C-alpha positions, -999 to +999 in steps of 0.1 A: -579+493-703-563+490-670-536+468-653-548+433-646-540+423-610-530+389-624-508+403-651-512+421-684-541+444-690-578+440-687-609+456-701-639+454-679-672+449-698-705+454-680-731+426-680-752+450-701-725+454-727-720+416-728-757+409-731-761+434-759-731+418-777-745+383-773-779+394-786-762+411-815-739+381-823-708+402-818-694+385-786-682+350-780-685+345-742-660+320-728-670+307-693-639+296-674-657+281-644-654+244-637-677+218-653-696+212-621-704+249-619-714+253-656-736+222-653-755+237-625-761+271-641-748+289-672-753+319-694-771+310-726-747+309-755-715+308-734-688+283-743-673+263-715-635+264-712-624+256-676-595+276-661-581+244-645-573+231-679-566+264-696-546+265-728-547+298-745-538+283-779-568+259-777-594+287-772-623+286-797-618+309-827-641+338-822-640+347-859-653+382-863-667+382-827-650+397-797-639+370-772-649+378-736-641+357-706-666+352-677-667+333-645-686+334-612-676+368-599-649+382-622-617+369-606-610+338-627-620+356-659-592+381-652-568+352-645-578+337-679-570+370-697-537+372-679-528+336-689-538+343-725-516+374-726-487+355-710-490+329-738-489+356-764-526+357-772-541+392-772-572+386-752-580+412-726-617+415-721-638+400-693-673+404-679-670+423-647-689+407-618-694+373-636-725+353-636-734+367-602-737+402-617-755+388-647-782+373-625-784+404-603-792+424-635-821+400-641-806+383-672-816+347-679-795+316-671-798+280-680-800+255-651-786+220-655 
């Protein structure tokens, strides 16, 4: 883990790590982009949770899964992790590069 530029600490997961976790059912991917963005294109299986209305205590319960934040490029997902940590919720993982890196890796998306 490393310092998060927005506060707290952050663990960068690659899109390959996240894809493997989604496929294995071990990751809950939380997309913090805005509804107009997720409506246009999203990662299959990701849960929408816009940063503009972010409430760390209202995040979905990942159960046994690892909760990982994602966004467009990796900035807002780091902000979400920082906000969660500031609220006392120990969430520190995000998908580095966001949906842009996901698409660059050739992984599938759903278009609205």
